[in-house]
KETI-273252 format. One record per residue (C-alpha): residue in one letter; x, y, z. Coordinates in pm, whole numbers, padded with zeros to 5 digits, always signed. Layout:
residues N
AXYZ/...
//
This chain:
residues 424
X+09395+04894+15534/X+09510+05252+15694/X+09461+05168+16067/X+09760+05081+16240/X+09795+04929+16585/X+10145+04879+16728/X+10303+04944+16387/X+10092+04653+16255/X+09777+04724+16044/X+09445+04530+16123/X+09478+04289+15808/X+09822+04170+15906/X+09696+04147+16273/X+09415+03920+16178/X+09615+03693+15970/X+09851+03658+16260/X+09546+03574+16472/X+09417+03322+16245/X+09739+03138+16209/X+09788+03142+16587/X+09424+02946+16596/X+09508+02717+16327/X+09827+02621+16504/X+09674+02581+16847/X+09337+02419+16752/X+09299+02108+16569/X+08919+02139+16550/X+08793+02497+16413/X+08453+02614+16255/X+08334+02953+16175/X+07983+03112+16218/X+07885+03238+15883/X+07580+03474+15831/X+07648+03563+15463/X+07714+03934+15595/X+08016+04112+15508/X+08204+04075+15831/X+08171+03715+15852/X+08226+03666+15473/X+08567+03847+15506/X+08669+03648+15820/X+08628+03316+15651/X+08803+03413+15328/X+09091+03546+15535/X+09081+03213+15718/X+09090+03027+15372/X+09414+03223+15290/X+09575+03107+15601/X+09433+02745+15565/X+09588+02716+15234/X+09925+02825+15359/X+09919+02594+15654/X+09761+02322+15473/X+09476+02304+15727/X+09090+02272+15712/X+08792+02415+15895/X+08427+02358+15912/X+08162+02628+15868/X+07814+02694+16046/X+07562+02867+15859/X+07209+02907+16007/X+06942+02966+15735/X+06656+03173+15880/X+06442+03130+15565/X+06309+03473+15527/X+06616+03619+15382/X+06751+03805+15081/X+06806+03572+14794/X+07143+03771+14733/X+07243+03634+15062/X+07165+03256+14949/X+07337+03318+14629/X+07651+03424+14824/X+07666+03137+15078/X+07644+02914+14774/X+07912+03104+14587/X+08153+03075+14912/X+08058+02709+14983/X+08203+02632+14636/X+08477+02860+14623/X+08619+02726+14957/X+08528+02376+14879/X+08918+02291+14900/X+08959+02409+15256/X+08617+02337+15414/X+08559+01995+15597/X+08190+02018+15688/X+07947+02278+15579/X+07667+02274+15837/X+07393+02426+15651/X+07123+02444+15910/X+06742+02491+15827/X+06567+02395+16139/X+06247+02532+16283/X+06379+02784+16515/X+06198+03065+16722/X+06280+03388+16589/X+06212+03760+16724/X+05960+03945+16538/X+05941+04296+16655/X+05708+04369+16359/X+05425+04243+16546/X+05284+04253+16876/X+05019+03968+16819/X+05301+03725+16700/X+05626+03847+16879/X+05796+03553+16756/X+05775+03327+16458/X+05914+02979+16343/X+06124+02957+16029/X+06113+02638+15840/X+05813+02522+16015/X+05624+02248+15840/X+05292+02359+15950/X+05343+02660+15732/X+05529+02475+15455/X+05287+02623+15199/X+05405+02969+15278/X+05789+02913+15289/X+05988+03160+15104/X+06167+02899+14912/X+06223+02507+14926/X+06462+02347+15156/X+06819+02420+15033/X+06983+02097+14888/X+07219+01933+15155/X+07083+02123+15436/X+07052+01994+15790/X+06663+01980+15845/X+06391+01852+16083/X+06400+01515+15881/X+06788+01445+15889/X+06951+01632+16175/X+07134+01435+16444/X+07112+01701+16700/X+06995+01517+17028/X+06943+01876+17199/X+06709+02016+16920/X+06367+02068+16955/X+06100+02254+16730/X+06089+02629+16841/X+06443+02661+16990/X+06578+02969+17028/X+06844+03084+16754/X+07090+03210+17063/X+07038+02860+17252/X+07116+02657+16930/X+07432+02831+16906/X+07551+02723+17238/X+07416+02375+17212/X+07589+02351+16885/X+07909+02427+17017/X+07880+02180+17279/X+07757+01903+17046/X+08066+01985+16828/X+08329+01963+17065/X+08162+01635+17206/X+08253+01498+16870/X+08583+01642+16812/X+08750+01759+17140/X+08909+02117+17192/X+08749+02347+16965/X+08801+02723+16835/X+08485+02879+16703/X+08559+03171+16473/X+08302+03464+16524/X+08305+03775+16262/X+08186+04055+16522/X+08359+04401+16517/X+08373+04581+16845/X+08282+04904+16708/X+07929+04772+16597/X+07787+04765+16949/X+07892+04834+17323/X+07780+04469+17378/X+08036+04353+17138/X+08306+04585+17275/X+08237+04408+17619/X+08280+04060+17474/X+08615+04140+17384/X+08766+04360+17654/X+08592+04226+17986/X+08873+04106+18213/X+08670+03853+18429/X+08609+03627+18140/X+08786+03290+18078/X+09040+03327+17784/X+09235+03077+17590/X+09599+03122+17685/X+09488+03461+17825/X+09430+03613+17495/X+09159+03904+17521/X+09045+03817+17156/X+08914+03454+17279/X+08627+03392+17529/X+08543+03045+17657/X+08181+02950+17593/X+08170+02596+17722/X+08410+02318+17819/X+08678+02294+17562/X+08490+02547+17337/X+08666+02905+17279/X+08520+03179+17052/X+08784+03388+16894/X+08735+03715+16720/X+08984+03771+16433/X+08852+04088+16301/X+08737+04252+16635/X+08939+04577+16578/X+08831+04626+16243/X+08594+04916+16120/X+08356+04926+15836/X+08597+05071+15604/X+08874+04776+15667/X+08606+04527+15569/X+08561+04710+15225/X+08928+04781+15203/X+09023+04408+15237/X+08754+04318+14981/X+08906+04553+14750/X+09280+04504+14801/X+09237+04117+14814/X+08964+04081+14536/X+08734+03906+14790/X+08389+03790+14707/X+08097+03991+14865/X+07717+03978+14907/X+07558+04156+14623/X+07278+04300+14864/X+07538+04563+14978/X+07594+04687+14643/X+07183+04719+14611/X+07173+04880+14958/X+07417+05134+14851/X+07244+05219+14535/X+06931+05244+14726/X+07097+05527+14962/X+07217+05349+15256/X+07576+05441+15353/X+07839+05159+15430/X+07780+05236+15799/X+07401+05190+15771/X+07385+04875+15594/X+07275+04561+15820/X+07205+04215+15686/X+07048+04058+16020/X+06705+03909+15981/X+06488+04230+15939/X+06216+04160+16181/X+06441+04198+16501/X+06440+04499+16717/X+06734+04679+16586/X+06661+04583+16201/X+06267+04673+16189/X+06334+05036+16113/X+06488+04927+15791/X+06223+04674+15671/X+06119+04904+15399/X+06463+04833+15227/X+06354+04473+15185/X+06065+04574+14948/X+06289+04817+14754/X+06598+04590+14694/X+06439+04254+14645/X+06068+04302+14557/X+06006+03921+14438/X+06151+03799+14781/X+05936+04076+14960/X+05622+03960+14799/X+05659+03620+14972/X+05759+03770+15302/X+05437+03952+15314/X+05256+03612+15361/X+05508+03457+15581/X+05593+03680+15881/X+05310+03815+16072/X+05312+04210+16106/X+05491+04237+15788/X+05195+04124+15580/X+04973+04371+15740/X+05135+04624+15494/X+04996+04439+15209/X+04644+04526+15271/X+04691+04856+15466/X+04664+05028+15109/X+04575+05400+15083/X+04659+05706+14850/X+04794+05909+15141/X+04918+05810+15502/X+04637+06014+15664/X+04363+05866+15432/X+04082+05656+15566/X+04191+05286+15607/X+04009+05063+15387/X+04020+04734+15573/X+03758+04509+15771/X+03831+04353+16117/X+03885+03964+16041/X+03647+03763+16245/X+03927+03584+16425/X+04045+03901+16574/X+03917+04094+16897/X+03883+04458+16851/X+04189+04507+17079/X+04393+04276+16818/X+04233+04475+16537/X+04365+04807+16689/X+04714+04657+16712/X+04684+04537+16365/X+04597+04896+16251/X+04885+05045+16466/X+05135+04790+16323/X+05029+04854+15957/X+05097+05237+16009/X+05436+05143+16152/X+05557+04965+15843/X+05517+05287+15640/X+05546+05569+15891/X+05659+05475+16257/X+05610+05830+16368/X+05252+05799+16275/X+05199+05479+16471/X+05403+05633+16786/X+05170+05951+16762/X+04850+05767+16780/X+05013+05512+17042/X+05081+05790+17278/X+04726+05940+17261/X+04561+05602+17309/X+04783+05533+17632/X+04647+05882+17742/X+04281+05771+17678/X+04343+05427+17854/X+04503+05604+18139/X+04205+05874+18177/X+03965+05574+18221/X+04166+05402+18448/X+04218+05707+18673/X+03864+05831+18653/X+03682+05502+18649/X+03900+05251+18778/X+03907+05074+18415/X+04228+04877+18425/X+04099+04646+18129/X+03846+04849+17887/X+03593+04620+17737/X+03630+04494+17382/X+03288+04639+17265/X+03046+04860+17470/X+02692+05004+17404/X+02728+05130+17046/X+02514+05436+17083/X+02724+05533+17405/X+03038+05461+17205/X+02918+05695+16906/X+02846+05975+17156/X+03188+05918+17314/X+03070+05839+17659/X+03224+05514+17705/X+03549+05344+17628/X+03608+05021+17423/X+03853+04865+17189/X+03605+04902+16907/X+03591+05285+16972/X+03976+05301+16960/X+03977+05079+16640/X+03718+05312+16452/X+03889+05602+16557/X+04212+05442+16399/X+04015+05354+16075/X+03927+05708+16011/X+04297+05802+16055/X+04212+06123+16223/X+04544+06282+16315/X+04376+06469+16627/X+04182+06140+16738/X+03859+06349+16808/X+03689+05998+16816/X+03851+05939+17131/X+03782+06315+17253/X+04099+06474+17184/X+04140+06808+17052/X+04368+06981+16803/X+04707+07095+16962/X+04982+07319+16869/X+05213+07039+16940/X+05018+06805+16715/X+05012+07062+16427/X+05388+07093+16482/X+05447+06696+16460/X+05223+06688+16147/X+05442+06943+15982/X+05774+06780+16077/X+05626+06443+15949/X+05517+06622+15631/X+05882+06721+15526/X+05979+06333+15555/X+05670+06187+15382/X+05546+06351+15061/X+05212+06159+15057/X+05130+06215+15420/X+04795+06386+15364/X+04579+06502+15075/X+04273+06696+15114/X+04053+06453+14911/X+04131+06171+15149/X+04005+06323+15479/X+03658+06438+15587/X+03767+06571+15917/X+03717+06937+15901/X+04038+07073+16058/X+04255+06812+15913/X+04113+06900+15564/X+04171+07249+15609/X+04534+07190+15717/X+04590+06966+15414/X+04445+07245+15172/X+04668+07482+15321/X+04980+07255+15260/X+04882+07199+14898/X+04831+07581+14842/X+05183+07622+14993/X+05323+07375+14754/X+05168+07545+14469/
//
């Protein structure tokens, strides 16, 4: 722990903050995600609780489609800290979660009984679920963020003045930094590392000034338990600064969703069938990223939805390719809006006119995507220097971007053959 503030390292400062909290709040709970920050926080709290002969509660919200290693770690700490834990609120309720992997289904509901046959795993033993909860405020599909606030109010109604421990670090994001430093917030005893969230409830942030190296320094020096998923992430090429454990379908996490299938393939197989957009990858199979897509439009989908389906499938493997096509499709739509006043193009149009590239439709867009023609000649685009440059840039990242035998498009095939000759 090398970082020093006012001649005090961050570990000693956190111990002092935790001791202060235990001495000023009779009712304390910590929010626990299974990640490295909250894991270290509650283990530090356990050290102080034992020293002061105190206890605390834990709130863990189980989002269902998570790493099995995370579940194992949560169980591990529940057992190891049982001497200082009063109540362990293991929440497994049907909450609405952001799903940035899909445009068709931008949100999904974990632990939804309507999808019980698709659940990643059975309801955890001793969990608080839809059948046994006592939260009068809860309703199916409640947002995760709303539940956090409502739970805090419910807790203080039962216990009185409450301190809620949150394991965030200000160097993780600007929003987290603002949470700590803003002057116009209501604080407990005018302490900056506290924030009033509702009547008689104050969040406190005992490790707000830590960095990633401090977290792992504490794990090493104090021999703390940690989620083994971080070891697997490190072995898979992620530095300690790149590792994230949040549900992998949110806006910030989707770029690393491919880590899931490498790190825990068994869980990934179940996730494919559980979260819309992720399971597109399961059927978007090809020998190269620019090979023809071998899939059929589901009867339940419109051609517009099917086009989005194909774009999302590409995004799982190569977001740059998806973005390339998305940009061209927007230009295509803008052309028909400006020239023909078509704000909403039809799902289908005259098939012969579509083939002749004389009318617009979502079926025409979908068929162009199926052919996976990088230039999108099916939408009347031609090959450009910027497209060729972008293709070469992608080639450096994706070894299986294009193979000559997987495309019938003349110019793309010629470029693929040239790339193959250069490699040989």
